[in-house]
N, C-alpha and C positions, 0 to 999 in steps of 0.2 A: 449323456452319461458315458463315462469312458469304459472301454473294454479293458480287461486285465487278465493276467495269467499268473500262476504261482508255481514255483518249484520248491519242493520240500526235501530236506535230508536231515541227517542226525544233528547237524550244526544249527539249523534254523530254517527260515523261509525267505525266499527271494521273490518279491512281487514286482511285476512289470506292469505299469499303468500306461496305456496308449493315450497320448495327449497331443494330437496334431494341432489343436488350437492354442496350446501353450506357447507363447512367444517371449522374447526378451523384454518386450514392453509390458508384459504381464506383471513384472516385478517393479514397475515404476511408482506405484502408489499402494497404500494400505487397502484401498477399495478393490484393487485388481490383483493383488499379490496372492499366489497360491498358498494353500495350507496343507501340510502333511503332518498329521498327528498320529503317533504310534503309541499305543497303550498295550498292556499285557494281553488283553483279549480283544483288541479292536484296532483297526487301521482306517483312518479317515483321510480322504483327499478331497479338497475343494478348490476349484478355480471359480471365483465368484461370477455368477451369471452364465457359466458355461458348463462346468462339470460338478457333480456331487456324488461321492462314492463312500460307502460305509461297509467295511468288511468286518465280520464277527468271527472270532475263533472259539470253537468248542473243542478244546483239546481232548476232553474225555471221550467225546463221540468221534474224534478224528476228522472234523470237518471245518472248512473255512467257507463261510457263506456271505454272499452279498445281500445287504439289506437294501442298498441303492446301488445301481450300477448293473452292467451287463456282464454276465459270466461267459467267458469263452469256452470253458470246459469245467466239468466238475472237479473240484480240488479236494483231495484227501490229504490230511496232515497226520503226523505221527500221533497215535493214541497215547495218552498219558494217564496212568492210574492216579497220579498226584494232582492232575489238573493243571500242570505247569503251563504258564502262558509264555509270552514272548518277553524279551529283555529290551525295553525301549531305550535304555541308556547305552546299550551296545549297538544300536541301529545305525546304519550308514545309508544316506540317501544320495543318489546321483541324479541331478536335474539335467538330462540330456536334451536340451531344448532343440538343438539342431537336428536331432533324430526323432523328436516328437514323443519321447518317453520319459517317465520317471521310474527309477529303479530303487527299490528299498530292500536292503539286506538286513534282516532282523534275526539275531540269534535267539535260541530258546533261553528262557529264564532259568535261574539256578534252583 
């Protein structure tokens, strides 16, 4: 299970997933290709047969929790009375294979 950390500010969340076993050859076939799925209240990262991580956002409680994965530190997010989630359409992912990380920058939803 990958380690991860998150930085939170008024514009959104930046999640760094430590993936030393992700290589360029991981992208060679559908069976080994990594998956990064960003939803309004959930971020899922899977590298088949290697990593599986499922982060859940509870914006009303101000928490980002790992259902699967190892948490490096407790992550508190901005509390939201409206329960606003993340904006998946505005997300940007950087696959830094040479550095062994995946960085997802996800803004808050409207």
